[in-house]
KOLDOKOL-198893 format. One record per atom (N, C-alpha, C, CB): residue in one letter; x, y, z. Coordinates in steps of 0.02 Angstrom, whole numbers, padded with zeros to 5 digits, always signed. Each point is the difference from the previous one (the first is absolute). Glycine has a CB too. Layout:
<nodes>
aXYZ
...
</nodes>
This chain:
<nodes>
m+05433+05763+06457
m-00064-00007-00035
m+00017+00013-00074
m-00074+00040+00103
p+00053-00083-00154
p+00018+00012-00069
p-00039+00054-00033
p+00031-00116-00005
r-00004+00149-00040
r-00040+00059-00036
r-00049-00034-00049
r+00100+00086+00005
v-00084-00139-00035
v-00047-00033-00049
v-00020-00064+00022
v+00049+00056-00089
s-00113-00073+00078
s-00029-00064+00013
s-00025-00033-00064
s-00030+00039+00113
i+00067-00092-00139
i-00017-00032-00058
i-00050-00055+00010
i+00109+00029-00042
l-00174-00024+00014
l-00054-00043+00008
l+00004-00048-00063
l-00074+00089+00069
l+00104-00147-00059
l+00014-00051-00053
l-00058-00047-00001
l+00127+00008+00013
t-00172+00003-00059
t-00061-00038-00001
t+00013-00063-00047
t-00075+00109+00021
c+00057-00169+00009
c+00016-00062-00034
c-00062-00049-00006
c+00119+00015+00043
f-00123-00043-00104
f-00059-00048-00004
f+00020-00037-00066
f-00099+00075+00062
n+00120-00140-00050
n+00007-00049-00054
n+00044+00028-00058
n-00114-00049+00031
h+00171+00080-00017
h+00048+00021-00049
h+00066-00025+00015
h-00065+00096-00020
l+00072-00160+00034
l+00060-00031+00018
l+00053+00007-00052
l-00064-00074+00065
d+00045+00074-00131
d+00049+00005-00051
d+00029+00070-00010
d-00059-00093-00052
y+00028+00145+00087
y+00030+00065-00009
y+00029+00029+00066
y-00079+00019-00094
i+00060-00048+00151
i+00019+00032+00066
i+00070+00015+00009
i-00089-00056+00046
q+00133+00007-00073
q+00071+00005+00010
q+00018+00068-00029
q+00024-00129-00005
e-00041+00144-00052
e+00024+00060-00039
e-00024+00060+00039
e-00006-00057-00116
a-00055+00052+00141
a-00030+00062+00033
a+00043+00008+00065
a-00126-00018-00048
w+00137-00036+00084
w+00043+00005+00061
w+00065+00029-00013
w-00054-00094+00043
d+00086+00070-00094
d+00076+00020-00019
d-00006+00075-00017
d+00040-00120-00053
s-00096+00150+00018
s+00001+00065-00014
s-00015+00053+00061
s-00031-00045-00116
i+00006+00014+00166
i-00002+00038+00068
i+00067-00004+00028
i-00120-00026+00025
q+00153-00033-00023
q+00064+00008+00030
q+00058+00035-00039
q-00038-00098+00055
a+00021+00116-00123
a+00048+00043-00038
a-00011+00072+00009
a+00007-00087-00081
q-00061+00104+00121
q-00008+00076+00003
q+00059+00035+00032
q-00123-00017+00007
t+00136+00074-00042
t+00054+00044+00026
t-00022+00037+00067
t+00041+00018-00123
y-00108-00007+00134
y-00025+00024+00063
y-00015-00055+00044
y-00044+00098-00053
r+00073-00095+00118
r-00001-00059+00039
r-00037+00011+00064
r+00106-00034-00051
d-00135+00092+00063
d-00032+00008+00064
d-00077-00027-00007
d+00081+00106+00029
f-00088-00171-00033
f-00069-00022-00008
f-00010-00062+00041
f-00008+00048-00114
e-00051-00065+00119
e-00019-00070+00027
e-00049-00029-00052
e+00012+00032+00130
v-00010-00101-00135
v-00042-00037-00045
v-00053-00039+00044
v+00098-00010-00090
i-00157+00022+00071
i-00059-00038+00034
i-00030-00040-00064
i-00031+00096+00103
a+00041-00164-00102
a-00020-00048-00050
a-00066-00024+00019
a+00114-00034-00024
l-00168+00051-00012
l-00065-00016+00011
l-00028-00055-00053
l-00012+00118+00050
d+00008-00181-00021
d-00022-00052-00047
d-00072-00011+00010
d+00111-00055-00002
d-00153+00059-00053
d-00069-00006+00000
d-00031-00068-00016
d+00006+00114-00028
g+00021-00164+00069
g-00026-00067-00014
g+00032-00040-00058
g-00102+00045+00044
s+00167-00029-00062
s+00028-00038-00050
s+00002-00078+00009
s+00063+00102-00018
t-00071-00138-00036
t+00000-00078+00003
t+00053-00023-00045
t-00125-00010+00023
d+00171+00047-00052
d+00049-00023-00053
d+00074-00008+00025
d-00075+00059-00083
g+00082-00055+00152
g+00068-00002+00032
g+00024+00070+00008
g+00029-00112-00050
t-00066+00162+00041
t+00031+00070+00018
t+00005+00009+00074
t-00050+00052-00104
r+00002-00082+00145
r+00014+00010+00072
r+00064-00033+00021
r-00121+00006+00023
e+00138-00066-00043
e+00061-00034+00020
e+00060+00035-00030
e-00062-00108+00010
w+00055+00143-00076
w+00057+00030-00017
w+00014+00063+00041
w-00015-00051-00109
l-00032+00093+00135
l-00001+00050+00047
l+00031-00019+00060
l-00094+00041-00047
t+00078-00095+00081
t+00026-00021+00060
t+00072-00016-00007
t-00108-00040+00032
a+00128+00009-00090
a+00069-00024-00011
a+00048+00059-00025
a-00050-00119-00029
h+00025+00165-00002
h+00044+00042-00041
h-00013+00080+00018
h-00003-00097-00098
a-00055+00115+00128
a-00011+00076+00008
a+00035+00015+00068
a-00119+00008-00068
a+00186-00010+00076
a+00031+00015+00060
a-00008+00073+00014
a+00080-00094-00016
g-00098+00107+00080
g-00007+00069+00023
g-00070+00029-00009
g+00119+00015-00027
a-00160-00045-00009
a-00067+00021-00017
a-00044-00016+00059
a+00018-00018-00124
r-00071+00058+00141
r-00050-00018+00040
r-00057-00036-00048
r+00032+00100+00087
i-00046-00164-00071
i-00039-00041-00043
i-00071-00007+00036
i+00107-00065-00049
e-00163+00080+00008
e-00062-00011+00027
e-00039-00046-00053
e+00004+00116+00067
f-00033-00169-00038
f-00034-00052-00043
f-00081+00010+00014
f+00109-00093+00007
n-00140+00115-00058
n-00076-00011+00009
n-00020-00073+00000
n-00020+00108-00057
p-00020-00130+00100
p-00027-00069-00002
p-00033-00021-00061
p-00013+00011+00114
q-00020+00040-00146
q-00034-00013-00060
q+00004+00069-00038
q-00078-00096+00052
n+00057+00084-00120
n+00004+00062-00045
n-00055+00049+00021
n+00046-00069-00099
i-00027+00128+00111
i-00052+00057+00024
i+00007+00055-00048
i+00005-00026+00125
g+00037+00027-00178
g-00001+00053-00048
g+00059+00050+00014
g-00128-00015-00011
t+00148+00050-00039
t+00058+00043-00009
t-00007+00054+00056
t+00009-00022-00131
y-00064+00058+00133
y-00005+00053+00033
y-00011-00005+00076
y-00035+00037-00105
a+00002-00088+00127
a-00001-00017+00071
a+00070-00025+00021
a-00126-00029-00006
t+00162-00001-00037
t+00069-00026+00014
t+00044+00060+00011
t-00016-00106-00070
l+00008+00158+00025
l+00042+00061+00007
l-00018+00038+00063
l+00009+00009-00125
n-00073-00009+00148
n-00019+00036+00056
n+00034-00034+00061
n-00111+00037-00055
r+00123-00103+00050
r+00031-00035+00058
r+00076+00029+00000
r-00080-00116-00008
g+00104+00124-00047
g+00073+00031-00006
g-00001+00069+00028
g+00027-00065-00106
l-00075+00104+00089
l-00001+00067+00025
l+00000+00003+00076
l-00060+00032-00104
e+00021-00076+00131
e+00000-00007+00072
e+00065-00017+00033
e-00112-00033-00015
l+00152-00007-00023
l+00062-00021+00028
l+00061+00047-00018
l-00048-00118-00006
a+00038+00162-00048
a+00055+00041-00023
a+00019+00046+00054
a-00035-00007-00116
e+00103+00021+00122
e+00028+00048+00045
e+00031+00060-00033
e+00018-00093+00075
g-00012+00086-00143
g+00033+00052-00041
g-00038+00067-00006
g+00049-00095-00062
e-00014+00144+00041
e-00026+00064-00012
e-00035+00000-00072
e+00093+00052+00079
f-00065-00095-00125
f-00021-00012-00070
f-00015-00069-00007
f+00068+00088-00044
i-00120-00097-00003
i-00028-00070-00013
i+00012-00015-00070
i-00090+00008+00086
a+00126-00070-00109
a+00006-00019-00067
a-00046-00068-00001
a+00126+00058-00022
v-00162-00054-00035
v-00039-00064-00011
v+00038-00034-00060
v-00120+00047+00042
f+00133-00113-00030
f+00038-00034-00053
f-00030-00069-00010
f+00106+00064+00028
n-00136-00079-00084
n-00024-00060-00018
n+00055-00055-00019
n-00101+00068-00035
d+00092-00124+00061
d+00054-00050-00006
d+00021-00023-00069
d-00040-00034+00104
d+00000+00052-00154
d+00019-00021-00073
d+00033+00058-00034
d-00098-00081-00010
d+00103+00137+00038
d+00029+00059-00027
d+00074+00012+00015
d-00112+00044+00008
v+00147+00002-00037
v+00071+00007+00016
v+00016+00077+00006
v+00031-00114-00062
w+00021+00129+00105
w+00016+00068+00005
w+00069+00012-00023
w-00078+00013+00090
g+00092+00050-00118
g+00064+00020-00011
g+00041+00019+00060
g-00043+00032-00103
p+00111-00035+00103
p+00034+00004+00064
p-00010+00070+00032
p+00086-00085-00041
e-00098+00142+00003
e-00002+00063+00024
e-00075+00023+00017
e+00107+00021-00067
k-00156-00069+00060
k-00067+00017+00003
k-00016+00039+00075
k-00028-00110-00087
l+00039+00080+00138
l-00014+00028+00062
l+00041+00069+00016
l-00026-00122+00036
q+00089+00116-00058
q+00045+00061+00008
q-00030+00062-00029
q+00099-00074-00005
r-00125+00069-00063
r-00030+00052-00033
r-00061+00022+00031
r+00049-00039-00096
q-00087-00007+00115
q-00063+00018+00030
q+00002+00033+00072
q-00042-00093-00069
v+00088+00074+00109
v+00007+00030+00062
v+00031+00069-00008
v+00009-00113+00053
e+00034+00123-00102
e+00022+00066-00011
e-00054+00047-00025
e+00109-00049-00022
a-00155+00026-00016
a-00060+00043-00022
a-00042+00017+00055
a-00001-00051-00106
l-00014+00006+00156
l-00044+00013+00055
l+00036+00047+00049
l-00059-00114-00014
d+00124+00108+00032
d+00037+00042+00036
d+00004+00067-00030
d+00059-00093+00040
k-00056+00100-00104
k+00002+00066-00029
k-00060+00041+00008
k+00075-00046-00075
n-00137+00015+00073
n-00054+00042+00003
n-00051-00034+00050
n+00022+00047-00123
p-00037-00016+00179
p-00040-00027+00055
p-00076-00003-00025
p+00084+00050+00091
r-00103-00009-00142
r-00067-00003-00025
r-00015-00066-00045
r+00002+00131+00003
v+00045-00166-00019
v-00007-00058-00047
v-00014-00060+00048
v+00083+00047-00098
g-00138-00079+00087
g-00019-00058+00039
g+00020-00066-00034
g-00094+00068+00048
l+00096-00067-00112
l+00012-00059-00037
l+00046+00013-00062
l-00113-00043+00041
v+00159-00005-00046
v+00046+00007-00063
v+00000-00068-00033
v+00077+00091+00050
h-00081-00088-00112
h+00000-00065-00046
h+00053+00011-00047
h-00122-00026+00005
t+00137-00035-00040
t+00058+00000-00052
t-00025-00021-00067
t+00085-00028+00088
s-00040+00039-00138
s-00014-00028-00069
s+00033-00070+00011
s+00000+00117-00079
g-00005-00153+00015
g+00025-00072-00006
g-00021-00027-00060
g-00002-00019+00116
w-00007-00048-00116
w-00026-00034-00058
w-00030-00068+00017
w+00083+00060-00067
f-00115-00092+00023
f-00023-00065+00009
f+00051-00054-00012
f-00107+00044-00029
i+00105-00096+00070
i+00044-00056-00016
i-00041-00065-00009
i+00093+00056+00065
n-00075-00105-00092
n-00027-00064-00011
n+00028-00049+00055
n-00010+00026-00127
g-00014-00092+00125
g+00018-00051+00047
g+00082-00008-00002
g-00121-00062-00017
r+00153+00074-00039
r+00068-00004-00001
r+00038+00066+00018
r-00019-00089-00084
s-00016+00132+00110
s+00024+00070+00016
s+00029+00039-00064
s+00029-00045+00122
e-00058+00032-00174
e+00021+00037-00061
e-00053+00048-00010
e+00064-00094-00053
r-00049+00155+00023
r-00041+00055-00012
r-00058-00022-00045
r+00099+00078+00016
h-00163-00059+00007
h-00058-00027-00033
h-00043+00061-00023
h+00003-00112+00072
p-00031+00108-00134
p-00043+00051-00026
p-00050+00022+00053
p+00015-00046-00116
d-00039+00106+00108
d-00061+00025+00048
d-00064-00033-00022
d+00051+00117+00019
p-00078-00163+00030
p-00064-00024-00015
p-00054+00040+00021
p+00046-00100+00004
a-00058+00148-00049
a-00056+00051+00016
a-00061-00030+00027
a+00042+00068-00088
p-00079-00041+00131
p+00005+00078+00017
p+00037+00014+00064
p-00109+00018-00058
l+00155-00061+00076
l+00042+00020+00064
l+00033+00070-00003
l+00026-00121+00014
g+00012+00133-00073
g+00021+00065-00011
g+00078+00011+00025
g-00130+00036+00011
f+00150-00092+00026
f+00068+00007+00019
f+00051-00019-00053
f-00041-00020+00113
p+00095+00052-00129
p+00045+00028+00040
p-00003+00081-00001
p+00067-00108-00019
w-00124+00134-00002
w-00009+00070-00009
w-00054+00030+00045
w+00038-00015-00116
p-00045-00003+00176
p-00052+00024+00042
p+00028+00072+00031
p-00045-00130+00027
k+00060+00175-00066
k+00033+00056+00032
k-00050+00056+00021
k+00103-00027-00070
t-00119+00025+00137
t-00042+00043+00029
t+00023+00076+00009
t-00038-00104+00050
g+00104+00106-00061
g+00036+00068+00015
g+00009+00009+00074
g-00049+00054-00102
n+00057+00008+00124
n+00010+00015+00075
n-00048+00052+00017
n+00122-00028+00001
g-00140+00023+00061
g-00046+00055+00029
g-00077-00025+00011
g+00077+00091-00063
d-00122-00052+00050
d-00068-00017+00011
d-00022-00047-00059
d-00021+00111+00065
q+00008-00176-00056
q-00011-00044-00049
q-00067-00036+00006
q+00122-00009-00008
l-00168+00040+00046
l-00063-00033+00010
l-00043-00011-00062
l+00006+00049+00109
a-00001+00008-00154
a-00037-00011-00060
a+00028-00057-00048
a-00031+00123+00011
t+00099-00133-00012
t+00028-00049-00038
t-00026-00064+00024
t+00097+00066-00022
l-00098-00074+00091
l-00021-00070+00025
l-00081-00009+00001
l+00110-00002+00076
v-00146+00050-00077
v-00073-00004-00020
v-00007-00027-00072
v-00028+00099+00078
d+00067-00071-00123
d-00001-00031-00068
d-00003-00071-00006
d+00058+00090-00029
h-00003-00117+00061
h+00007-00069+00004
h+00065-00011+00042
h-00063-00022-00113
n+00074-00046+00138
n+00061-00013+00039
n+00060-00002-00038
n-00065-00059+00073
q+00115+00103-00055
q+00057+00005-00038
q+00055-00027+00042
q-00042+00097-00065
i+00034-00130+00120
i+00056-00020+00044
i+00000-00079+00011
i-00007+00117+00059
i+00064-00146-00078
i+00011-00071+00011
i+00017-00008+00072
i+00040-00021-00118
t-00074-00026+00153
t+00005-00012+00072
t+00071+00003+00024
t-00102-00070-00006
s+00141+00017-00028
s+00069-00012+00028
s+00046+00063-00012
s-00014-00128-00024
s-00005+00177-00011
s+00044+00057-00012
s-00015+00051+00057
s+00002-00018-00129
v-00045+00008+00181
v-00018+00059+00042
v+00041-00012+00062
v-00121+00020-00047
l+00134+00045+00075
l+00024+00011+00069
l-00047+00056+00026
l+00126-00034-00023
f-00158+00024+00077
f-00045+00057+00027
f+00018+00005+00078
f-00104-00021-00090
r+00083+00076+00119
r+00012+00018+00065
r-00053-00041+00044
r+00047+00119-00037
a-00021-00150+00094
a-00050-00033+00039
a-00049+00050+00029
a+00080-00091+00026
a-00065+00153-00023
a-00047+00050+00025
a-00061+00007-00048
a+00098+00063+00056
c-00089-00085-00121
c-00058+00004-00047
c-00050-00048+00016
c+00068+00039-00087
a-00042-00098+00105
a-00054-00051+00020
a-00031+00013+00064
a+00059-00081-00061
e-00024+00113+00106
e-00027+00022+00067
e-00052+00051-00012
e+00109-00023+00059
q-00096+00064-00109
q-00045+00058-00015
q-00066-00018-00036
q+00103+00068-00007
s-00093-00111-00046
s-00049-00016-00051
s-00033-00068+00013
s+00065+00068-00081
g-00030-00110+00123
g-00027-00070+00018
g+00041-00052-00037
g-00121+00045+00017
p+00110-00106+00000
p+00040-00057-00032
p-00032-00019-00066
p+00035-00046+00114
f-00010-00004-00147
f-00030-00029-00062
f-00070-00024+00015
f+00113-00035-00044
d-00154+00045-00008
d-00070-00032+00008
d-00002-00069-00024
d-00052+00108-00014
p+00044-00159+00061
p+00002-00071-00013
p-00053-00030-00049
p+00046-00001+00114
q-00104+00051-00121
q-00048-00032-00043
q+00018+00001-00076
q-00085+00031+00087
f+00139+00001-00107
f+00023-00001-00071
f+00037-00061-00014
f+00007+00120-00002
y-00013-00144-00061
y+00041-00054-00021
y+00066+00021-00029
y-00103-00061-00019
g+00106+00107-00031
g+00065+00023-00031
g+00007+00069-00004
g+00001-00094-00062
c-00048+00136+00081
c+00007+00074-00012
c+00006+00036+00067
c-00069-00007-00107
g+00077-00027+00161
g+00003+00040+00066
g+00058+00042+00005
g-00057-00087+00054
d+00111+00072-00093
d+00060+00042-00001
d-00022+00068-00034
d+00085-00106-00006
w-00124+00106-00046
w-00016+00059-00036
w-00042+00046+00049
w+00002-00065-00116
q-00049+00031+00155
q-00043+00036+00045
q+00043+00036+00054
q-00095-00084-00022
m+00148+00046+00041
m+00044+00023+00051
m+00038+00062-00029
m+00011-00119+00051
w+00017+00114-00113
w+00042+00055-00026
w-00049+00059-00006
w+00086-00078-00067
l-00147+00068+00051
l-00045+00058-00007
l-00008+00039+00070
l-00064-00065-00094
r+00053+00024+00147
r-00010+00030+00062
r+00062+00035+00028
r-00087-00085+00018
i+00146+00058-00038
i+00063+00038+00018
i+00003+00060-00039
i+00060-00100+00027
a-00081+00102-00096
a+00008+00052-00042
a-00046+00059+00020
a+00033-00081-00088
r-00090+00067+00121
r-00048+00049+00025
r+00038+00046+00049
r-00101-00082-00015
g+00145+00057+00055
g+00029+00041+00051
g+00077+00014-00007
g-00090-00046+00072
w+00123+00012-00122
w+00072+00010-00004
w+00020+00007-00075
w+00018-00067+00109
e+00039+00090-00117
e+00030+00002-00071
e+00027-00066-00021
e+00029+00118+00017
v-00019-00135-00081
v+00027-00062-00019
v+00060+00021-00037
v-00108-00066-00004
a+00167+00021+00008
a+00055+00006-00040
a+00017-00058-00045
a+00034+00071+00085
h+00003-00058-00134
h+00018-00055-00047
h+00077+00001-00018
h-00120+00005-00049
v+00150-00065+00058
v+00063+00000-00016
v+00004-00036-00071
v+00035+00003+00128
d-00006+00034-00175
d-00006-00020-00071
d+00061-00038-00016
d-00071+00099-00032
e+00080-00156+00068
e+00055-00044-00017
e-00035-00072+00005
e+00102+00082+00047
p-00070-00131-00087
p-00027-00066-00001
p+00022-00040+00062
p-00001+00004-00125
l-00037+00001+00175
l+00024-00031+00063
l-00047-00054+00031
l+00058+00108+00021
t-00119-00120-00059
t-00047-00050+00018
t-00015-00040-00062
t-00047+00071+00093
f+00045-00139-00079
f-00016-00048-00059
f-00059-00037+00013
f+00114-00012-00027
y-00161+00019-00002
y-00068-00035+00010
y-00002-00063-00042
y-00061+00112+00021
r+00056-00173+00015
r+00000-00057-00041
r-00071-00021-00022
r+00105-00034+00056
v-00106+00014-00123
v-00070-00017-00033
v+00007-00079-00002
v-00020+00116-00081
h-00029-00145+00103
h-00006-00074-00007
h-00080-00019+00005
h+00126-00019+00057
d-00137-00042-00061
d-00072-00022-00002
d-00040+00007+00064
d+00037-00079-00084
t-00008+00093+00138
t-00034+00012+00062
t-00006+00066+00024
t+00035-00099+00022
n-00016+00148-00061
n-00007+00069+00024
n-00073+00019+00014
n+00103+00029-00065
a-00111+00006+00122
a-00071+00018+00019
a-00037+00035-00051
a+00035+00005+00110
a-00001+00035-00149
a-00034+00043-00048
a-00031-00041-00058
a+00081+00094+00030
r-00060-00156-00034
r-00029-00045-00057
r-00075-00021+00020
r+00124-00050-00029
n-00140+00061+00089
n-00075-00016+00018
n-00040+00063-00018
n+00029-00082+00098
t-00049+00092-00156
t-00025+00065-00022
t-00069+00009+00034
t+00063-00004-00115
t-00096-00045+00126
t-00069+00002+00031
t+00005+00031+00070
t-00036-00105-00065
k+00084+00083+00109
k+00007+00025+00067
k+00029+00070-00008
k+00017-00115+00052
m+00032+00131-00098
m+00024+00064-00009
m-00044+00051-00019
m+00091-00053-00022
d-00138+00036-00023
d-00051+00046-00021
d-00047+00016+00054
d+00011-00041-00112
e-00025-00009+00157
e-00050+00014+00057
e+00038+00048+00048
e-00063-00119-00007
d+00126+00109+00016
d+00041+00049+00042
d+00001+00067-00030
d+00071-00091+00037
s-00063+00098-00100
s-00001+00067-00033
s-00064+00032+00003
s+00083-00037-00074
w-00141+00002+00065
w-00064+00032+00006
w-00012+00028+00074
w-00042-00079-00094
r+00062+00034+00142
r-00007+00024+00071
r+00045+00066+00016
r-00024-00128+00035
i+00083+00132-00065
i+00039+00057+00012
i-00026+00061-00036
i+00095-00074+00017
r-00119+00070-00074
r-00025+00056-00036
r-00069+00026+00032
r+00062-00046-00108
e-00101+00003+00133
e-00057+00013+00046
e+00021+00041+00056
e-00051-00104-00031
w+00100+00075+00067
w+00030+00031+00065
w+00021+00073-00019
w+00047-00117+00048
i-00006+00120-00104
i+00022+00071-00018
i-00055+00058-00001
i+00085-00061-00069
t-00141+00038+00048
t-00058+00052-00007
t-00023+00021+00066
t-00039-00049-00105
t+00051+00004+00162
t-00024+00018+00066
t+00041+00059+00031
t-00039-00121+00015
w+00102+00128-00038
w+00039+00056+00031
w+00020+00050-00052
w+00044-00076+00088
e-00066+00073-00153
e+00013+00049-00052
e-00015+00072+00025
e-00028-00089-00087
g-00024+00097+00114
g-00026+00066+00022
g+00035+00032+00057
g-00103-00038-00039
t+00153+00006+00069
t+00028+00016+00057
t+00076+00030-00016
t-00078-00092+00060
e+00100+00076-00118
e+00063+00022-00020
e+00008+00070-00031
e+00016-00117-00013
d+00033+00154+00021
d+00015+00067-00023
d+00005-00010-00070
d+00058+00043+00100
k-00106-00007-00141
k-00004-00006-00065
k+00063+00040-00034
k-00133-00016+00013
s+00170+00056+00021
s+00057+00034-00029
s+00058-00047-00004
s-00039+00109+00044
r+00034-00169-00020
r+00054-00049-00009
r+00014-00015-00068
r-00027-00046+00101
p+00085+00033-00130
p+00012-00007-00070
p-00041-00056-00035
p+00112+00044+00025
r-00144-00025-00077
r-00036-00043-00042
r-00054-00041+00030
r+00098+00001-00060
l-00118+00016+00121
l-00045-00041+00036
l-00073-00004-00030
l+00072+00028+00099
d-00093+00027-00125
d-00071-00001-00033
d-00001-00051-00061
d-00019+00128+00033
d+00078-00128-00073
d-00001-00042-00055
d+00005-00075+00027
d+00052+00093-00076
a-00022-00106+00124
a+00012-00066+00029
a-00066-00025+00024
a+00118+00027+00034
f-00161+00015+00001
f-00064-00021+00026
f-00045-00008-00057
f+00016+00059+00107
a-00016-00022-00162
a-00036-00011-00056
a+00015-00069-00031
a-00003+00122-00014
h+00069-00135+00008
h+00021-00062-00024
h-00025-00058+00045
h+00100+00059-00050
n-00096-00047+00110
n-00026-00058+00047
n-00078-00014-00012
n+00090+00034+00094
w-00128+00018-00110
w-00069-00015-00008
w-00008-00035-00073
w-00037+00103+00082
v+00081-00086-00123
v-00003-00037-00073
v+00012-00078+00016
v+00054+00108-00073
c+00001-00119+00110
c+00017-00072+00014
c-00055-00034+00038
c+00121+00028+00003
l-00148+00009+00043
l-00052-00031+00044
l-00064-00015-00042
l+00045+00064+00102
g-00055-00024-00154
g-00059-00010-00039
g+00009-00066-00040
g-00022+00127-00007
t+00083-00138-00014
t+00019-00059-00037
t-00013-00062+00050
t+00092+00068-00075
e-00059-00062+00133
e-00008-00053+00044
e-00072-00018+00018
e+00108+00033+00040
r-00148+00018-00028
r-00071-00012+00006
r-00036-00035-00054
r+00005+00093+00062
a+00012-00073-00121
a-00036-00026-00063
a+00021-00069-00004
a-00003+00110-00065
l+00066-00130+00079
l+00023-00067-00013
l-00039-00047+00054
l+00122+00043-00048
r-00138-00011+00105
r-00036-00034+00054
r-00076-00008-00015
r+00085+00048+00081
g-00110-00016-00135
g-00062+00000-00017
g-00050+00053+00025
g+00031-00108-00009
d+00005+00160+00050
d-00036+00055+00028
d+00000+00058-00047
d+00027-00037+00113
l-00071+00037-00162
l+00005+00045-00055
l-00026+00075+00030
l-00022-00104-00095
k-00028+00101+00145
k-00017+00062+00023
k+00055+00029+00040
k-00115-00032-00002
g+00156-00004+00042
g+00055+00030+00036
g+00052+00018-00050
g-00023-00066+00105
a+00034+00033-00162
a+00050+00016-00045
a-00019+00070-00032
a+00026-00126-00020
r-00086+00132+00005
r-00018+00069-00028
r+00010+00055+00049
r-00083-00054-00072
q+00066+00038+00135
q+00010+00050+00052
q+00076+00021+00004
q-00102-00050+00064
a+00145+00002-00065
a+00070+00012+00002
a+00029+00036-00062
a+00005-00101+00071
y-00033+00084-00134
y+00019+00036-00053
y-00024+00071-00002
y+00006-00104-00053
g-00067+00113+00083
g-00025+00068+00010
g+00039+00043+00043
g-00103-00045-00018
e+00129+00010+00074
e+00049+00045+00045
e+00062+00016-00042
e-00037-00056+00111
a+00061+00008-00149
a+00062+00016-00041
a-00011+00061-00048
a+00032-00126+00006
i-00089+00129-00036
i-00021+00047-00048
i-00005+00072+00040
i-00067-00097-00073
r+00039+00091+00137
r-00014+00064+00029
r+00065+00028+00020
r-00113-00033+00039
r+00168-00008-00023
r+00068+00023+00013
r+00040+00024-00056
r-00005-00074+00085
r-00011+00038-00145
r+00041+00015-00055
r-00037-00005-00057
r+00093-00035+00053
p-00136+00086-00067
p-00055-00004-00054
p+00028+00001-00074
p-00078+00060+00082
t+00148-00055-00088
t+00024+00005-00068
t+00030-00069-00017
t+00023+00129+00008
r-00029-00178+00035
r+00028-00062-00020
r-00055-00047-00036
r+00085+00014+00098
a-00074-00018-00163
a-00051-00032-00044
a-00008-00074+00017
a+00028+00081-00093
k+00018-00114+00119
k-00001-00075+00010
k-00051-00012+00056
k+00123-00019-00036
s-00127+00064+00089
s-00047-00014+00053
s-00078-00002-00025
s+00089+00058+00081
y-00098-00013-00136
y-00065+00000-00026
y-00014-00062-00043
y+00003+00123+00005
a+00044-00150-00041
a-00006-00058-00031
a-00010-00063+00046
a+00066+00057-00085
r-00033-00056+00139
r-00006-00055+00050
r-00070+00001+00032
r+00126+00006+00024
y-00147+00059-00012
y-00067+00007+00029
y-00051-00029-00046
y+00035+00103+00060
l-00031-00087-00125
l-00050-00027-00053
l+00007-00075-00004
l+00007+00106-00069
a+00046-00132+00077
a+00012-00075-00010
a-00032-00038+00057
a+00110+00020-00060
t-00123+00012+00120
t-00039-00037+00051
t-00071-00003-00012
t+00080+00031+00076
l-00106+00007-00129
l-00069-00009-00017
l-00009-00053-00045
l-00019+00111+00017
l+00077-00149-00036
l-00010-00054-00047
l+00016-00063+00036
l+00027+00071-00100
t+00041-00084+00117
t+00018-00066+00035
t+00062+00015+00040
t-00050-00078-00094
p+00058+00041+00149
p+00060+00010+00043
p+00059-00029-00034
p-00068-00002+00104
k+00061-00040-00152
k+00057-00036-00028
k+00042+00045-00044
k-00066-00104+00004
v+00035+00162-00027
v+00035+00047-00045
v+00055+00030+00047
v-00106+00029-00079
a+00100-00025+00145
a+00050+00032+00046
a+00065-00041-00001
a-00093+00045+00077
r+00097-00108-00093
r+00052-00045-00002
r+00059+00033-00046
r-00086-00101+00019
q+00073+00136-00067
q+00052+00025-00045
q+00036+00057+00031
q-00065-00037-00099
w+00045+00062+00155
w+00034+00059+00028
w+00037-00015+00058
w-00082+00068-00043
r+00094-00133+00062
r+00040-00022+00058
r+00069+00016-00011
r-00076-00089+00025
</nodes>
């Protein structure tokens, strides 16, 4: 039984899949299986996998069902102790898995470990940071990182290796999300496990016209749903955890802005009021509260 299960998610990235596959084969850590999960590609990716992905277990969805439903199929099939999610347009450095397995073996309290890296373009050249993604510097640090992840998602999906036991404990990915289901999964893991970070450039996220993050409408919808969800379990967390009070106050501020942009001014005022109650010295929360008395469009400048 392999220690690592690589879930290679594929969808219409024929131009990039060869490089992704080569970077898997170049890993210095070799105790892994590859489960290639094609989510209804129509550009020749399926044919490429059949012809070139020797040794991989290949699963073809008959139609596009979405990233997180596809990943859940991979979780069902995975036999490894550790799970790596790898999008077929990204690239790994050769020592990526080696460094992460070492980190997980070193500390049984760590449930998830991610790496640094940088953006690349279609020619695999280093690309400037297309804010607000924040890579290549999503340094969560090591240990209890729940507050950091409540602030915002600091983890690039292809950079992650997590214990299969985390998904068994907290549940699979939520297939209702479009592009932020990974953030929600990392939050669920961080509620019960420590997070580790390998500060080496080992993951390379490709920027191109079809990145899911470019659909800002759907991404904003996901973000709103996650911030509403955080409020449902806020009161159950141990407030002695590092910086958690500040993170929850920040979540209420972000939620206020999300609600204002959706036209829910009453809900926005309630959220900003919660933020003020938790951090009464933060002047910006008062300004945002007052802005909801005028127009929701004012909130756009704070995104």
